[in-house]
Backbone bond lengths (Angstrom), bond angles and torsions (degrees), N, CA, C in turn:
res aa  C-N    CA-C-N  psi(-1)  N-CA   C-N-CA  omega(-1)  CA-C   N-CA-C  phi
1 X - - - 1.471 - - 1.522 110.43 -
2 X 1.324 115.79 136.45 1.461 121.17 176.96 1.521 108.07 -93.06
3 X 1.324 116.10 114.84 1.467 122.36 -178.74 1.523 109.23 -88.01
4 X 1.327 116.43 121.75 1.464 122.60 -173.66 1.524 109.36 -112.17
5 X 1.321 116.42 135.32 1.456 121.63 176.24 1.515 111.57 -108.48
6 X 1.333 116.99 138.36 1.466 123.43 175.79 1.521 108.93 -102.41
7 X 1.326 116.32 126.62 1.458 122.49 171.90 1.524 107.00 -118.59
8 X 1.320 117.07 129.26 1.462 119.69 -174.82 1.524 110.12 -143.39
9 X 1.316 114.93 162.53 1.469 119.45 170.04 1.524 108.05 -71.14
10 X 1.349 116.74 -52.28 1.464 122.22 164.26 1.520 107.41 -143.18
11 X 1.325 117.03 146.83 1.459 122.01 -167.40 1.524 114.36 -85.96
12 X 1.311 117.97 -22.66 1.463 119.32 -177.74 1.527 109.20 -82.21
13 X 1.349 115.09 74.00 1.464 121.66 176.40 1.523 107.89 -142.89
14 X 1.343 116.45 162.62 1.468 121.37 -167.09 1.513 112.42 -57.85
15 X 1.323 118.45 -44.04 1.459 120.52 -175.83 1.528 111.51 -64.06
16 X 1.315 117.82 -49.41 1.468 119.92 179.30 1.522 110.77 -60.80
17 X 1.324 116.90 -41.44 1.458 120.68 -178.47 1.528 112.06 -63.82
18 X 1.325 116.90 -36.64 1.465 120.05 -179.46 1.531 111.72 -84.62
19 X 1.321 117.85 -42.44 1.469 120.56 -177.02 1.522 111.59 -57.40
20 X 1.327 116.87 -42.46 1.469 118.90 -178.01 1.526 109.94 -64.60
21 X 1.316 117.14 -36.88 1.469 120.91 179.55 1.527 110.52 -68.12
22 X 1.327 116.80 -43.80 1.465 120.36 -178.50 1.530 111.68 -68.03
23 X 1.325 116.36 -39.00 1.467 119.62 -179.66 1.525 110.73 -65.92
24 X 1.336 116.28 -35.67 1.458 120.78 -178.78 1.531 113.10 -89.20
25 X 1.322 117.31 6.27 1.469 121.32 177.95 1.533 109.45 -55.32
26 X 1.330 118.17 127.31 1.470 119.93 179.52 1.524 113.53 -55.28
27 X 1.346 116.81 -24.98 1.466 119.66 179.16 1.526 111.93 -64.19
28 X 1.336 117.00 -19.51 1.462 120.66 177.81 1.532 111.99 -78.54
29 X 1.316 116.12 -3.73 1.460 120.39 173.61 1.516 114.90 72.33
30 X 1.337 117.34 19.62 1.458 120.11 178.99 1.513 114.12 69.14
31 X 1.350 116.54 17.34 1.469 120.18 -177.57 1.524 112.58 -79.65
32 X 1.337 117.02 -13.85 1.466 120.92 -176.50 1.522 108.77 -133.50
33 X 1.316 114.84 143.96 1.459 119.47 179.94 1.517 109.08 -144.44
34 X 1.331 116.63 133.08 1.464 119.86 168.69 1.519 106.09 -75.55
35 X 1.334 115.13 101.32 1.463 121.11 -169.10 1.518 112.62 -81.58
36 X 1.339 117.13 -25.98 1.458 120.55 176.44 1.522 109.19 -168.86
37 X 1.321 115.65 165.12 1.465 121.54 -178.20 1.513 109.67 -143.40
38 X 1.328 114.56 152.22 1.464 120.92 178.23 1.518 108.39 -144.52
39 X 1.316 117.19 140.51 1.459 121.83 176.85 1.520 109.52 -135.24
40 X 1.346 114.33 147.48 1.455 120.19 -178.78 1.520 111.82 -69.99
41 X 1.357 116.45 -33.85 1.459 120.22 -176.48 1.518 108.90 -150.48
42 X 1.314 117.28 169.76 1.459 122.07 173.61 1.519 109.92 -83.99
43 X 1.316 115.93 151.29 1.462 120.83 178.07 1.532 109.84 -66.02
44 X 1.339 117.54 125.21 1.472 119.50 178.88 1.532 110.87 -59.70
45 X 1.327 116.45 119.60 1.453 120.75 179.36 1.517 114.30 72.97
46 X 1.341 117.18 9.30 1.456 120.53 -177.34 1.516 112.51 -121.34
47 X 1.325 114.67 -156.73 1.462 121.72 -178.66 1.527 109.58 -77.82
48 X 1.306 117.28 135.90 1.452 121.51 179.32 1.524 110.62 -71.88
49 X 1.326 116.01 163.57 1.464 120.46 177.32 1.528 110.83 -58.71
50 X 1.317 116.23 -44.22 1.469 120.51 -179.19 1.516 111.10 -60.62
51 X 1.348 116.21 -45.55 1.462 119.90 -179.17 1.525 111.30 -69.62
52 X 1.337 117.67 -37.38 1.472 119.89 178.32 1.528 109.80 -60.64
53 X 1.310 116.39 -45.77 1.468 120.07 179.61 1.520 111.45 -63.27
54 X 1.327 117.11 -42.20 1.464 119.85 179.02 1.534 110.65 -65.99
55 X 1.335 117.39 -43.10 1.465 121.11 -178.24 1.533 111.89 -64.23
56 X 1.329 116.36 -31.66 1.465 120.47 -176.82 1.529 112.64 -102.33
57 X 1.331 116.40 6.10 1.473 121.94 178.70 1.533 111.17 54.31
58 X 1.336 113.97 45.08 1.467 121.66 178.65 1.526 107.58 -119.26
59 X 1.326 119.16 123.28 1.465 120.64 177.89 1.526 111.49 -59.28
60 X 1.311 115.41 142.89 1.466 120.75 177.85 1.517 109.36 -90.74
61 X 1.323 116.61 123.66 1.463 121.23 177.71 1.524 109.61 -78.54
62 X 1.314 116.00 144.67 1.463 120.05 -178.57 1.529 112.22 -80.41
63 X 1.320 117.17 -17.25 1.465 120.85 -179.53 1.524 108.85 -161.71
64 X 1.325 116.28 163.62 1.463 120.10 175.33 1.526 109.53 -63.53
65 X 1.335 117.06 -39.01 1.463 120.74 179.63 1.527 111.22 -58.61
66 X 1.338 116.49 -44.88 1.474 120.42 -179.87 1.531 110.00 -64.33
67 X 1.335 116.26 -41.97 1.453 119.98 -179.79 1.524 111.14 -60.66
68 X 1.324 116.96 -46.43 1.461 120.85 -179.07 1.530 110.07 -61.58
69 X 1.323 117.07 -40.07 1.463 120.94 179.55 1.534 111.81 -63.65
70 X 1.326 116.73 -35.61 1.468 121.34 -171.54 1.526 113.38 -88.91
71 X 1.333 118.20 -9.87 1.457 120.52 -171.48 1.526 112.02 -116.51
72 X 1.338 114.80 157.00 1.461 121.52 175.80 1.522 111.39 -91.48
73 X 1.330 116.55 -29.17 1.458 122.73 -176.11 1.522 108.56 -142.29
74 X 1.343 116.07 156.86 1.464 119.70 -171.40 1.527 110.00 -136.15
75 X 1.339 115.22 135.15 1.461 122.68 172.08 1.522 107.88 -112.75
76 X 1.314 116.63 118.96 1.466 121.67 172.90 1.524 106.48 -97.48
77 X 1.299 117.30 112.86 1.460 122.54 -172.45 1.538 111.52 -89.60
78 X 1.308 117.96 -109.44 1.469 122.51 -178.06 1.527 111.78 52.18
79 X 1.350 118.28 52.08 1.458 120.29 -174.78 1.521 114.33 -65.49
80 X 1.318 117.28 -30.32 1.461 119.62 -179.32 1.519 113.25 -100.78
81 X 1.317 116.74 4.34 1.465 121.77 174.56 1.519 109.39 -132.34
82 X 1.338 117.02 64.06 1.467 120.12 -176.70 1.520 113.44 -64.55
83 X 1.336 116.14 -18.24 1.463 119.04 177.17 1.526 111.75 -64.06
84 X 1.355 117.62 -14.99 1.456 122.35 179.62 1.528 112.44 -90.27
85 X 1.327 118.74 -7.07 1.459 120.57 -172.28 1.523 113.80 -63.62
86 X 1.326 117.65 -39.96 1.467 119.47 -179.31 1.527 109.86 -59.74
87 X 1.319 116.88 -46.20 1.467 120.90 -178.17 1.527 111.35 -69.52
88 X 1.337 116.92 -45.73 1.465 120.63 -176.40 1.527 112.65 -67.40
89 X 1.332 116.88 -27.41 1.466 119.87 -175.36 1.527 113.68 -95.94
90 X 1.307 118.08 -3.65 1.471 120.87 -172.67 1.528 111.61 -56.72
91 X 1.315 117.82 -50.61 1.470 121.27 -178.64 1.532 111.19 -72.91
92 X 1.341 120.13 -46.21 1.466 119.14 176.81 1.526 113.59 -56.59
93 X 1.315 118.54 -38.42 1.461 120.71 -176.33 1.534 112.40 -72.41
94 X 1.301 116.88 -10.29 1.467 120.23 174.72 1.526 111.56 -100.46
95 X 1.332 117.48 10.06 1.467 121.20 -172.11 1.517 113.91 -92.14
96 X 1.328 118.14 -21.74 1.456 120.68 -173.23 1.520 113.39 78.77
97 X 1.340 117.44 -2.69 1.462 121.99 178.63 1.526 109.82 -93.78
98 X 1.335 119.05 150.73 1.460 120.12 -177.58 1.529 111.92 -62.04
99 X 1.330 115.23 132.75 1.463 122.59 -176.65 1.522 109.33 -126.78
100 X 1.322 115.94 127.38 1.461 121.39 170.86 1.523 107.75 -107.04
101 X 1.335 116.89 129.58 1.469 121.94 177.50 1.518 107.67 -111.73
102 X 1.326 116.18 123.00 1.455 121.90 -171.38 1.529 111.76 -67.50
103 X 1.316 114.89 162.80 1.458 120.14 176.50 1.531 108.75 -69.81
104 X 1.273 120.70 158.41 1.445 128.05 -20.08 1.525 107.14 -71.72
105 X 1.345 117.34 130.05 1.454 120.93 -174.07 1.530 111.58 -54.58
106 X 1.335 116.65 -49.43 1.463 121.55 178.86 1.512 108.28 -157.47
107 X 1.315 116.30 154.63 1.464 120.78 177.79 1.520 112.31 -94.45
108 X 1.329 117.02 -4.73 1.465 119.97 177.81 1.519 109.10 -147.96
109 X 1.328 115.26 153.43 1.453 121.51 -173.57 1.527 111.74 -67.27
110 X 1.337 117.06 -32.70 1.463 119.73 178.69 1.512 112.10 -60.51
111 X 1.331 117.53 -43.11 1.470 121.09 178.23 1.521 111.07 -66.71
112 X 1.335 116.64 -39.49 1.461 120.45 179.11 1.524 110.55 -61.46
113 X 1.310 117.06 -45.93 1.469 120.94 179.98 1.524 111.24 -64.01
114 X 1.315 116.55 -37.34 1.466 120.05 -179.47 1.529 110.32 -61.37
115 X 1.336 117.08 -41.96 1.469 119.99 -178.91 1.524 111.54 -71.48
116 X 1.316 118.04 -43.31 1.464 119.38 178.40 1.530 111.50 -65.47
117 X 1.328 116.67 -39.38 1.471 119.69 179.12 1.521 110.73 -61.83
118 X 1.334 116.58 -40.55 1.464 119.60 -179.68 1.531 110.30 -68.10
119 X 1.327 116.38 -42.34 1.466 119.56 178.07 1.529 111.17 -59.82
120 X 1.319 116.51 -43.73 1.463 120.34 -179.37 1.525 111.60 -68.17
121 X 1.326 116.60 -35.91 1.469 120.36 178.76 1.525 111.18 -59.58
122 X 1.336 117.01 -37.70 1.463 121.51 -176.04 1.529 112.68 -106.03
123 X 1.328 116.57 12.53 1.471 121.78 177.41 1.530 111.43 55.30
124 X 1.328 115.08 44.84 1.454 122.21 -179.52 1.527 109.80 -99.82
125 X 1.338 118.51 117.16 1.467 119.88 175.15 1.535 109.85 -63.66
126 X 1.332 116.87 133.29 1.462 119.25 -175.41 1.517 109.78 -155.16
127 X 1.327 116.37 143.38 1.464 120.26 169.50 1.511 109.79 -155.99
128 X 1.350 113.93 170.79 1.456 121.95 176.82 1.516 107.57 -143.89
129 X 1.322 116.98 151.16 1.459 119.87 177.95 1.515 110.06 -164.78
130 X 1.314 115.02 162.80 1.455 122.01 165.01 1.515 108.31 -90.43
131 X 1.313 117.15 145.45 1.467 120.33 177.22 1.525 111.67 -62.30
132 X 1.341 117.69 -24.34 1.469 120.65 -178.92 1.526 112.34 -60.53
133 X 1.317 117.41 -24.51 1.461 120.67 178.03 1.532 111.01 -58.89
134 X 1.328 117.23 -25.20 1.454 121.11 -174.56 1.524 112.84 -101.54
135 X 1.337 117.68 11.92 1.461 120.19 174.89 1.529 109.60 -59.60
136 X 1.321 116.68 134.21 1.466 119.29 -176.21 1.524 111.79 -64.86
137 X 1.341 117.93 -23.59 1.465 120.04 176.51 1.528 110.82 -59.55
138 X 1.345 116.59 -32.71 1.468 120.64 178.27 1.521 110.99 -85.83
139 X 1.312 117.74 -43.52 1.461 119.92 -173.49 1.525 111.92 -73.27
140 X 1.350 117.71 -26.36 1.459 120.95 -176.87 1.523 113.58 -98.17
141 X 1.334 118.18 -7.53 1.465 120.52 -172.33 1.521 111.43 -68.59
142 X 1.343 115.78 132.08 1.469 121.08 179.52 1.535 111.39 -133.73
143 X 1.341 118.43 18.82 1.457 122.04 -172.92 1.516 114.67 -86.92
144 X 1.359 117.31 -158.56 1.467 122.25 -178.31 1.528 111.85 -54.81
145 X 1.326 115.35 136.52 1.456 118.77 -178.35 1.508 110.74 60.85
146 X 1.333 116.66 50.33 1.459 121.44 -177.24 1.527 110.20 -43.59
147 X 1.314 114.97 135.23 1.461 121.00 -172.12 1.526 111.22 -47.31
148 X 1.324 115.38 127.09 1.455 120.56 179.24 1.515 113.76 92.26
149 X 1.360 118.75 -6.11 1.456 121.46 -177.65 1.524 110.25 -132.25
150 X 1.329 116.31 127.38 1.464 122.12 170.61 1.521 113.13 56.57
151 X 1.324 117.93 32.86 1.460 120.71 179.17 1.527 109.32 -93.03
152 X 1.350 115.42 130.75 1.455 120.70 179.55 1.521 112.21 -98.71
153 X 1.337 116.54 -32.22 1.454 120.17 -175.58 1.521 110.40 -149.63
154 X 1.324 115.11 138.71 1.462 122.21 171.41 1.516 107.49 -129.86
155 X 1.313 116.83 127.97 1.466 121.36 176.09 1.520 108.18 -121.23
156 X 1.309 116.14 126.39 1.462 121.86 -178.60 1.514 109.97 -118.81
157 X 1.317 115.73 154.85 1.457 120.50 172.13 1.512 108.63 -143.63
158 X 1.331 114.96 158.90 1.452 119.49 179.97 1.512 111.12 -177.52
159 X 1.344 116.53 172.16 1.462 121.98 -176.14 1.524 112.22 -84.47
160 X 1.328 114.20 177.02 1.462 120.17 170.25 1.505 114.33 87.56
161 X 1.328 113.95 176.94 1.458 121.93 179.22 1.523 110.26 -82.96
162 X 1.317 116.07 150.87 1.458 120.08 178.43 1.525 110.85 -57.01
163 X 1.329 117.26 -40.85 1.457 121.41 -171.69 1.519 113.10 -57.36
164 X 1.330 117.94 -39.79 1.459 118.21 -175.95 1.523 113.98 -123.39
165 X 1.352 118.26 0.45 1.462 119.77 179.16 1.519 114.16 -120.95
166 X 1.321 118.38 -12.70 1.463 119.58 179.02 1.519 111.57 -62.41
167 X 1.331 117.52 -27.59 1.463 121.19 -179.10 1.529 111.40 -56.72
168 X 1.328 117.64 -34.02 1.459 120.08 -177.96 1.531 110.62 -66.17
169 X 1.322 115.89 -45.69 1.462 119.18 177.35 1.528 110.96 -66.10
170 X 1.326 116.27 -40.97 1.465 119.89 -175.50 1.525 111.98 -69.91
171 X 1.329 118.14 -32.57 1.465 120.01 174.91 1.530 110.35 -62.38
172 X 1.338 116.47 -42.59 1.454 119.73 178.02 1.523 110.96 -64.89
173 X 1.332 116.09 -42.61 1.467 120.83 -179.45 1.528 110.87 -61.06
174 X 1.337 116.72 -48.95 1.468 120.29 -177.40 1.524 110.44 -65.57
175 X 1.326 117.19 -39.33 1.471 119.15 177.39 1.525 110.75 -59.82
176 X 1.335 116.64 -34.95 1.463 120.83 -176.08 1.522 112.78 -83.82
177 X 1.325 117.12 -52.29 1.469 120.43 -168.21 1.523 112.90 -97.24
178 X 1.335 117.26 -16.32 1.455 119.90 177.77 1.518 113.77 91.99
179 X 1.310 115.84 -156.41 1.464 123.42 -172.03 1.532 111.08 -102.69
180 X 1.337 114.29 170.20 1.453 118.87 166.36 1.508 117.07 108.08
181 X 1.332 120.24 15.27 1.463 120.64 176.98 1.522 110.38 -59.08
182 X 1.324 116.29 137.95 1.468 121.70 -176.35 1.525 113.30 -104.21
183 X 1.339 116.55 -36.20 1.461 119.28 -175.41 1.519 109.52 -154.38
184 X 1.342 115.73 163.64 1.460 121.47 -177.28 1.518 109.62 -139.13
185 X 1.343 115.39 149.68 1.457 120.51 175.80 1.524 108.62 -140.26
186 X 1.333 116.80 137.70 1.456 122.69 176.14 1.528 107.69 -98.32
187 X 1.322 116.58 114.58 1.461 120.78 -177.73 1.522 112.98 -103.73
188 X 1.320 116.86 -14.15 1.464 121.83 171.86 1.517 106.83 -130.10
189 X 1.315 117.48 118.78 1.468 120.32 -177.79 1.532 108.87 -107.15
190 X 1.303 117.28 -157.69 1.455 120.97 -178.85 1.515 111.87 77.50
191 X 1.331 116.66 -144.50 1.461 121.36 -173.07 1.521 112.91 -81.20
192 X 1.346 118.46 -9.58 1.472 121.41 -178.74 1.531 109.85 -131.66
193 X 1.334 117.57 67.11 1.469 119.48 -174.53 1.525 112.83 -65.71
194 X 1.330 114.54 141.65 1.461 122.25 173.27 1.519 107.78 -120.30
195 X 1.335 115.75 127.22 1.456 120.54 -176.38 1.515 109.18 -125.38
196 X 1.325 115.61 132.44 1.457 122.46 175.88 1.519 109.45 -107.35
197 X 1.331 115.98 133.57 1.463 122.49 177.23 1.526 108.44 -111.42
198 X 1.320 115.92 130.42 1.458 122.16 -178.98 1.526 109.18 -109.51
199 X 1.333 116.84 134.51 1.459 122.36 -174.08 1.528 112.95 -101.59
200 X 1.337 116.74 -3.20 1.452 120.12 175.80 1.513 114.78 74.95
201 X 1.341 117.86 6.09 1.465 121.24 -178.31 1.523 111.70 -134.82
202 X 1.326 115.23 21.15 1.462 119.94 -178.55 1.515 113.95 99.59
203 X 1.325 118.30 -16.78 1.460 121.68 178.87 1.526 110.87 -86.42
204 X 1.315 115.59 143.91 1.464 121.13 171.97 1.524 109.00 -142.55
205 X 1.327 115.29 151.90 1.456 120.92 172.68 1.524 108.66 -132.89
206 X 1.319 115.27 153.65 1.465 122.10 -177.77 1.514 108.35 -134.47
207 X 1.321 117.19 137.54 1.462 120.93 169.11 1.522 108.27 -124.47
208 X 1.323 115.60 146.14 1.464 121.28 -178.69 1.521 108.04 -137.05
209 X 1.325 115.99 114.88 1.468 122.13 -179.65 1.525 109.19 -94.76
210 X 1.328 117.06 112.77 1.462 122.09 -179.15 1.523 108.41 -129.59
211 X 1.329 118.07 125.47 1.467 120.01 -174.55 1.523 113.88 -53.50
212 X 1.328 118.61 -29.44 1.465 122.40 -173.11 1.531 113.45 -97.37
213 X 1.326 118.20 -4.46 1.463 121.32 -169.55 1.524 112.24 -83.75
214 X 1.322 115.58 151.11 1.452 122.06 168.44 1.528 108.89 -91.02
215 X 1.334 116.29 156.59 1.453 119.55 178.04 1.526 110.35 -67.09
216 X 1.320 114.35 139.39 1.451 119.47 177.61 1.509 110.94 -166.38
217 X 1.318 115.49 168.42 1.462 122.14 -174.42 1.526 108.75 -145.40
218 X 1.333 115.88 137.14 1.450 121.97 170.13 1.523 108.16 -116.95
219 X 1.318 116.27 130.38 1.454 121.76 -175.12 1.522 109.26 -122.71
220 X 1.334 116.60 129.54 1.459 120.59 176.80 1.514 109.83 -122.89
221 X 1.325 116.12 130.53 1.455 122.10 178.69 1.520 110.65 -83.18
222 X 1.324 116.94 166.38 1.452 121.75 177.43 1.524 111.35 -60.49
223 X 1.308 116.88 -27.47 1.459 121.77 179.90 1.521 112.84 -72.14
224 X 1.333 117.57 -13.59 1.451 122.45 -175.67 1.507 113.08 99.19
225 X 1.325 117.99 -15.06 1.458 120.49 175.07 1.520 109.84 -67.58
226 X 1.314 115.99 151.08 1.446 118.78 -179.42 1.506 112.71 -154.10
227 X 1.323 115.12 174.37 1.453 120.69 -179.51 1.523 108.87 -154.26
228 X 1.314 116.03 149.03 1.459 122.54 174.38 1.515 108.58 -104.31
229 X 1.320 116.29 131.10 1.463 121.79 -177.12 1.533 109.88 -122.80
230 X 1.342 118.38 81.40 1.468 118.65 171.71 1.523 109.40 -64.67
231 X 1.327 116.22 134.28 1.469 120.20 -177.37 1.525 108.21 -86.66
232 X 1.314 115.89 108.00 1.464 121.59 -177.67 1.523 112.72 -120.39
233 X 1.317 117.29 -6.81 1.460 120.64 -176.13 1.528 110.94 -80.54
234 X 1.321 115.25 164.91 1.467 121.98 173.16 1.522 107.93 -83.10
235 X 1.326 116.07 91.02 1.465 119.99 -178.15 1.519 112.53 -76.52
236 X 1.330 118.04 -14.91 1.471 119.43 -178.10 1.523 111.96 -69.52
237 X 1.331 117.13 -38.57 1.468 120.03 -178.11 1.529 111.48 -63.18
238 X 1.352 119.98 -49.78 1.466 118.32 177.74 1.524 112.76 -66.71
239 X 1.332 117.11 -30.17 1.468 118.84 174.67 1.526 110.49 -62.10
240 X 1.324 117.19 -47.42 1.462 120.25 -178.04 1.524 110.55 -64.20
241 X 1.335 117.05 -39.14 1.465 119.74 176.50 1.524 110.46 -60.57
242 X 1.342 116.03 -40.69 1.456 119.65 179.58 1.519 111.25 -66.49
243 X 1.324 116.59 -42.18 1.464 120.94 -179.77 1.521 110.93 -61.21
244 X 1.328 117.20 -48.32 1.462 120.38 -179.16 1.526 111.01 -67.61
245 X 1.331 116.41 -33.81 1.461 119.55 174.77 1.516 111.81 -63.52
246 X 1.338 116.07 -37.83 1.467 120.54 175.90 1.524 111.03 -61.75
247 X 1.314 117.04 -41.20 1.461 120.02 178.96 1.539 111.26 -64.14
248 X 1.319 116.73 -29.59 1.464 120.34 177.79 1.532 112.09 -78.54
249 X 1.331 116.45 -44.20 1.470 120.95 -170.98 1.521 113.75 -97.07
250 X 1.339 116.44 -22.61 1.468 123.07 -175.19 1.535 112.00 64.41
251 X 1.333 115.91 24.50 1.461 121.52 178.57 1.528 109.29 -109.35
252 X 1.333 118.89 106.64 1.469 121.07 -179.00 1.524 111.83 -62.31
253 X 1.335 116.27 144.42 1.461 121.62 -178.53 1.522 112.61 -88.79
254 X 1.327 117.42 -12.33 1.456 121.29 -175.14 1.524 109.12 -123.53
255 X 1.314 116.48 130.95 1.461 121.01 179.60 1.526 111.07 -69.09
256 X 1.314 115.92 144.53 1.465 121.34 176.45 1.521 110.92 -54.64
257 X 1.326 116.88 -41.29 1.464 121.10 -177.25 1.529 111.66 -62.45
258 X 1.334 117.40 -33.38 1.456 119.84 178.03 1.523 110.81 -72.02
259 X 1.321 116.73 -38.26 1.464 119.65 176.84 1.522 110.38 -65.17
260 X 1.331 117.45 -42.30 1.467 119.85 175.00 1.523 110.76 -57.41
261 X 1.323 116.75 -42.75 1.468 120.46 -179.14 1.523 110.65 -61.82
262 X 1.328 117.27 -45.97 1.464 120.58 179.35 1.522 110.62 -59.90
263 X 1.324 117.14 -47.27 1.469 120.65 179.79 1.526 110.38 -60.92
264 X 1.326 117.87 -41.38 1.462 121.33 178.52 1.522 111.14 -61.32
265 X 1.341 116.38 -40.30 1.459 120.08 -179.54 1.524 111.32 -70.37
266 X 1.330 117.43 -35.29 1.465 120.55 174.27 1.531 110.05 -64.18
267 X 1.323 116.57 -49.29 1.464 120.85 -177.19 1.522 111.05 -62.38
268 X 1.329 117.48 -45.81 1.456 120.70 -178.68 1.521 110.51 -70.04
269 X 1.342 117.11 -37.56 1.458 119.74 177.39 1.514 112.46 -60.78
270 X 1.330 117.25 -38.85 1.471 120.63 177.13 1.525 111.19 -61.18
271 X 1.320 116.17 -41.10 1.472 120.24 177.94 1.520 110.83 -67.73
272 X 1.337 116.75 -37.60 1.460 119.99 179.87 1.527 111.05 -65.73
273 X 1.327 117.45 -37.73 1.464 121.04 177.72 1.524 110.40 -62.52
274 X 1.314 116.32 -36.95 1.462 120.54 179.76 1.531 112.54 -75.13
275 X 1.339 115.93 -16.31 1.475 120.95 -178.50 1.537 108.70 -133.48
276 X 1.343 117.50 67.89 1.463 119.82 -173.53 1.531 112.71 -61.00
277 X 1.336 114.10 150.62 1.469 123.01 177.44 1.521 113.56 64.09
278 X 1.330 116.03 23.26 1.460 120.95 174.56 1.537 108.79 -128.29
279 X 1.327 116.40 135.99 1.458 119.47 175.33 1.519 109.95 -72.86
280 X 1.335 116.40 132.13 1.460 123.11 -179.49 1.527 107.42 -120.03
281 X 1.337 117.19 129.45 1.465 120.69 179.43 1.510 110.72 -66.18
282 X 1.339 116.51 136.99 1.469 121.76 178.10 1.527 109.53 -70.35
283 X 1.321 116.25 135.07 1.455 122.14 -179.74 1.529 110.57 -66.20
284 X 1.323 115.96 136.72 1.471 121.06 177.91 1.525 109.55 -133.65
């Protein structure tokens, strides 16, 4: 059995509530168990850490150190407080045990580098991703401008605020168009920002955060052919399979360079929103 530890800022949040249920799904054959959990604080106005652990039949760890000692694999959550990831992951990343850090990995490139550098120093397998990367619309697509080849433009849209939901669109964009964005401009500001990223070689990508929108992607090849890919699949199931597979194999599914690219696009996009209609250099 692979014993998994949850570390969170506070545990009463959507990801922790769902991950524990999916990991304990009888279809997994009892091969994985959330063996203990620890949180820095209780959820404001929500379920306390003690009650969350009791409700989910997960032992409460007295410290991060104890949790790391007792577990084979570690999930660092805090999906809506990514500014806590550096602190929450410090001890796990020195453990040598596989560590998954939830989205958004970091809001700035300096924090992202700090976590990867620590993981590499202690030979700790680690990765981060959005579940949208595993949507079957992306993994199964074989049409014009096959993902990763000869793509001139990718336009994504999705719900939520830029601060904590842009990562989903950007993971899809980076998976499709690759690395190398040079600059960004926000052409629609307010509650539904639209940001264009220019790669300096003819490629461009666009993300549009709209509270009412469903996730989707439009892909155009250099030839001018294109396709619309509304995301309708259950991307959570293949994501969870990938996560548990990582805990078994210790082989991350996402390259460090792609995670750096996503973080750079988040950081630069935030600056572009604050300075609309101006090109902002992508952080490197």
